[in-house]
GUSE-954194 format. One record per residue (C-alpha): x, y, z. Coordinates in pm, whole numbers, padded with zeros to 5 digits, always signed. Layout:
XYZ...
***
This chain:
-00020+00036-00001+00304+00269+00012+00204+00336-00341-00174+00412-00239-00027+00610+00088+00199+00878-00138-00124+00917-00371-00269+01017-00089-00047+01258+00052-00020+01408-00256-00410+01470-00260-00364+01692+00082-00480+01398+00320-00243+01350+00627-00172+00987+00658+00014+00759+00979+00121+00438+00927+00035+00199+01237+00283-00038+01318+00087-00204+01627+00427-00421+01684+00689-00161+01702+00709-00157+02035+00443-00169+02402+00092-00028+02378-00044+00095+02659-00422+00032+02577-00542+00286+02817-00398+00503+02608-00595+00400+02305-00817+00658+02102-01024+00778+01863-00722+00983+01721-00779+00940+01266-01132+01032+01083-01031+00694+00922-00857+00359+00979-00758+00112+00690-00709-00230+00809-00501-00394+00609-00376-00627+00777-00653-00857+00990-00494-01049+01178-00295-01072+01545-00272-00763+01701-00400-00538+01418-00734-00717+01397-00763-00687+01802-00646-00305+01811-00911-00248+01508-01197-00412+01748-01076-00167+02032-01088+00112+01767-01439+00028+01642-01563-00016+02026-01432+00315+02068-01631+00491+01791-01349+00472+01530-01484+00457+01210-01294+00197+01026-01233+00015+00697-01358-00242+00656-01564-00201+00934-01410-00495+01187-01708-00716+01245-01644-00795+00847-01279-00794+00936-01346-01061+01161-01607-01257+01013-01375-01266+00613-01080-01408+00823-01236-01687+00984-01299-01919+00645-01617-02102+00836-01799-01768+00943-01715-01643+00608-01818-01962+00420-02162-01999+00580-02205-01623+00525-02154-01642+00186-02399-02024+00138-02679-01832+00298-02653-01579+00047-02658-01829-00253-02368-01786-00308-02212-02080-00530-01950-02270-00289-01775-02574-00286-01939-02868-00041-01744-02709+00268-01664-02962+00616-01539-02833+00932-01442-03122+01212-01195-03192+01497-00974-03379+01341-00865-03483+01019-00908-03833+01042-01267-03766+01050-01268-03674+00729-01166-03981+00587-01500-04133+00491-01538-03826+00235-01258-03888-00003-01494-04210-00149-01634-03943-00279-01343-03770-00398-01040-03531-00303-01021-03280-00032-00908-02957+00002-00788-02842+00333-00662-02472+00418-00632-02286+00768-00947-02203+00832-00820-01825+00908-00505-01840+00689-00484-01594+00382-00280-01576+00087-00318-01949-00009-00093-02058+00234-00049-02422+00367-00344-02489+00112-00329-02907+00056-00536-03145-00196-00542-03440-00015-00658-03738-00249-00541-04076-00016-00607-04134+00334-00209-04163+00460-00200-03750+00309-00492-03718+00544-00290-03801+00838-00022-03636+00765-00254-03292+00820-00175-03175+01140-00400-02869+01245-00326-02892+01627-00586-02786+01833-00778-02585+01575-01030-02687+01351-00996-02851+01041-01146-02681+00738-01227-02875+00425-01384-02849+00121-01494-03054-00192-01176-03065-00435-01281-02919-00823-01069-02916-01101-00988-02609-01237-01057-02557-01643-00813-02269-01628-00665-02023-01456-00851-01875-01148-01064-01586-01133-00993-01293-00896-01260-01038-00851-01156-00700-00751-01418-00460-00577-01355-00083-00546-01627+00149-00416-01837-00094-00677-01614-00120-00992-01545-00479-01021-01235-00622-01209-01140-00934-01324-00791-01081-01345-00674-01430-01419-00398-01602-01208-00234-01911-01171-00214-02085-00833+00076-02120-00645+00135-01746-00784+00557-01733-00753+00695-01429-00952+00527-01123-00952+00426-01064-01318+00239-01369-01206+00074-01192-00925-00058-00928-01151-00267-01180-01356-00414-01101-01671-00748-00817-01707-00996-01068-01806-01380-00911-01889-01631-01081-01634-01957-01226-01767-02288-01135-01617-02275-01445-01424-01938-01384-01224-02031-01009-01209-02314-01073-01004-02151-01368-00831-01950-01069-00690-02187-00857-00589-02385-01124-00400-02036-01147-00202-02054-00788-00168-02396-00767-00022-02374-01077+00189-02118-00834+00407-02210-00469+00295-01882-00404+00223-01807-00278-00135-01441-00306-00133-01318-00654-00133-01183-01005-00353-01331-01255-00409-01129-01593-00577-01334-01802-00792-01241-02066-01011-01470-02311-01270-01485-02681-01310-01679-02800-01569-01781-02448-01656-01924-02416-01311-01817-02135-01081-01688-02148-00735-01545-01933-00527-01367-02059-00292-01241-01741-00133-01263-01357+00010-01068-01146+00114-01158-00749+00285-00856-00579+00134-00622-00754-00094-00372-00656-00247-00531-00529-00543-00250-00627-00746-00388-00678-01155-00594-00378-01152-00552-00114-01371-00428+00263-01179-00553+00029-00848-00353+00343-00563-00541+00593-00733-00844+00422-00744-00789+00313-00418-00642+00647-00267-01009+00811-00395-01207+00533-00263-01047+00604+00100-01007+01004+00097-01370+00994-00003-01460+00788+00317-01237+01047+00525-01430+01333+00440-01732+01162+00516-01622+01051+00855-01510+01404+00955-01868+01532+00805-02017+01327+01068-02157+01081+00742-02251+00787+00812-02095+00586+00571-02280+00358+00318-02067+00017+00432-02168+00121+00755-02546+00184+00729-02525-00188+00516-02437-00317+00828-02677-00102+01015-02965-00308+00726-02816-00636+00748-02845-00635+01185-02471-00592+01221-02335-00409+01548-02153-00100+01491-02047+00189+01684-01894+00410+01409
***
């Protein structure tokens, strides 16, 4: 996000980059000191600090309740399913061996239920591979594996605008991370918009695979890297600047209004 910060600064915004782990933090001194907070990393102390600021009335993008929900694949998957979003059959177990019977119907994809970036994702085809899975005390999160017809579809949303990018997985080079722009079909556009409506946000990323012509949403991210989106730094800077102006005027941001309509608790 350094390029976004630079564009914001050039636009006249005062931007502070907060790294919670830089030193000791006295929680009693945590205050709402900015018009807008952008939660770039949704794990560990960053997410907890965003939650504390949210409770103090801060305006956070994306809102803390949504960011926390999207961080948890169990919550996110069930929310998307309830919204009619096509997803692979999804399972949760306390121990890997409890999934053994599911292999009779085909391979499974096992991934950390709070993981990001595609790390530690495994395709399990044999009982011996399942026996090697070690999630510790965390739940085992699995989805039915569907062979991809081609490259993954990444759909990015910025303030209602949708951008499609084709990418290989796993991605190793910078060129592979940027991918190739793709025109979205009406079906894929509707799926992406439905994902946003499910959480009341218009800034997000969605991962879609197509198997035998059928699309499946396999992941959704609160604020991804937006690599491959033309002019992404400028578009994101405009989005954040507008949100900060609204917050400074005391206006209810569109996301907060959407959350309230959905019955999700938010102080901002």
